[in-house]
C-alpha positions in Angstrom: 13.3 -22.6 10.5 10.7 -20.8 8.6 7.1 -20.4 10.2 4.3 -18.8 8.0 1.2 -17.2 9.6 -1.3 -16.9 6.8 -5.1 -15.9 6.5 -7.2 -13.2 5.4 -6.8 -9.8 6.6 -8.3 -9.2 10.2 -7.6 -12.7 11.6 -5.1 -11.6 14.0 -1.9 -12.6 12.3 -0.1 -9.5 13.1 -1.1 -9.8 16.8 0.6 -13.2 16.7 3.7 -11.9 15.3 3.9 -9.1 17.9 3.5 -11.7 20.7 6.0 -14.0 18.9 8.5 -11.1 18.4 8.3 -9.7 21.8 8.8 -13.3 23.6 11.9 -13.9 21.3 13.4 -10.6 22.0 13.1 -11.3 25.8 14.2 -15.0 25.5 16.8 -14.9 22.6 20.4 -14.7 23.3 20.8 -13.1 19.6 19.4 -10.1 17.9 15.8 -10.0 17.0 14.6 -8.0 13.8 11.3 -7.3 12.7 10.6 -5.8 9.2 7.4 -4.2 8.5 6.0 -1.8 5.8 5.2 1.6 7.6 5.5 2.3 11.2 2.3 0.7 12.7 4.2 -1.8 15.0 6.1 1.1 16.4 4.5 1.0 20.0 3.9 -2.6 20.0 7.3 -4.4 19.5 9.6 -4.6 22.5 12.5 -2.1 22.3 14.8 -5.3 22.7 13.8 -6.0 18.9 15.2 -4.0 16.1 12.1 -2.7 14.1 12.8 -1.7 10.5 10.5 0.0 8.2 11.0 -1.3 4.6 9.6 1.9 2.8 12.8 4.0 3.0 14.8 1.0 1.4 12.5 0.9 -1.6 12.1 -2.8 -1.7 10.2 -3.9 -4.6 10.9 -7.5 -5.2 11.9 -10.9 -3.4 15.4 -10.4 -4.9 15.8 -7.1 -3.3 14.4 -8.4 0.0 16.7 -11.2 0.1 19.5 -8.9 -0.6 18.4 -6.6 2.3 18.2 -9.6 4.8 21.6 -10.7 3.6 23.0 -7.2 4.2 21.3 -7.0 7.7 23.1 -10.4 8.6 26.4 -9.5 7.2 26.2 -6.4 9.5 25.1 -8.4 12.4 26.0 -12.1 12.6 24.4 -12.2 16.0 20.6 -12.2 14.5 18.8 -15.1 15.8 15.3 -14.3 14.7 13.8 -12.2 11.9 10.0 -11.3 11.8 8.4 -10.1 8.6 4.9 -8.6 8.8 2.9 -8.8 5.7 5.2 -10.3 3.2 3.4 -9.1 0.1 3.4 -5.7 1.1 7.1 -5.7 2.3 8.3 -7.5 -1.0 5.9 -5.5 -3.3 5.1 -8.9 -4.9 2.1 -11.0 -4.3 2.9 -13.7 -6.6 2.6 -17.1 -4.8 5.2 -18.9 -7.0 7.8 -16.1 -6.1 6.6 -16.3 -2.4 7.4 -20.0 -2.3 11.0 -19.5 -4.0 11.6 -16.8 -1.1 10.3 -19.0 1.8 12.5 -21.8 0.4 15.5 -19.3 0.3 14.6 -18.4 3.9 14.6 -22.0 5.0 18.0 -22.5 3.5 19.5 -19.2 4.6 18.1 -19.7 8.2 19.4 -23.2 8.2 23.0 -22.2 7.2 23.2 -19.2 9.7 20.9 -20.3 12.5 18.3 -17.7 11.9 14.5 -18.4 12.6 11.9 -16.6 10.2 8.5 -15.9 11.0 6.3 -14.4 8.4 2.8 -13.3 8.0 1.1 -13.4 4.8 -2.5 -12.1 3.8 -3.9 -14.7 1.7 -7.2 -16.6 1.4 -7.2 -20.3 2.2 -8.1 -21.4 -1.4 -4.9 -19.4 -2.6 -2.4 -20.9 -0.2 0.0 -23.1 -2.2 1.5 -26.3 -1.2 4.8 -24.7 -1.0 3.5 -22.1 1.3 1.5 -24.4 3.3 4.5 -26.6 4.3 5.8 -23.8 6.2 2.4 -23.0 8.1 2.2 -24.1 11.8 
């Protein structure tokens, strides 16, 4: 399952993601992972979730991000939830077509492996494509 929280900067997307991540880390029987660019969530995310700064891993494309997530899962089959804050920054790519393909991959990967994805995307309402909108709640 994939849930996208989209909107312009300053609308509270990250706050929503923090709340959902902390709830999942308290309620999930599996491992919870939160991927961000930088370390701005260090004091907001519950210690029960694994917080990962993507900068040291030099993620610069959706392909590399898919490989990174696959590697995380290969190292820990117990992952139940993956949260990604600011997908365009983490992936280094703001192309909406590539974003759609990544979300489809997350949906497929998550379905096969029992992993739920929650992803924030900073994007204006007029720029949200149908392929992104179908994952919005």
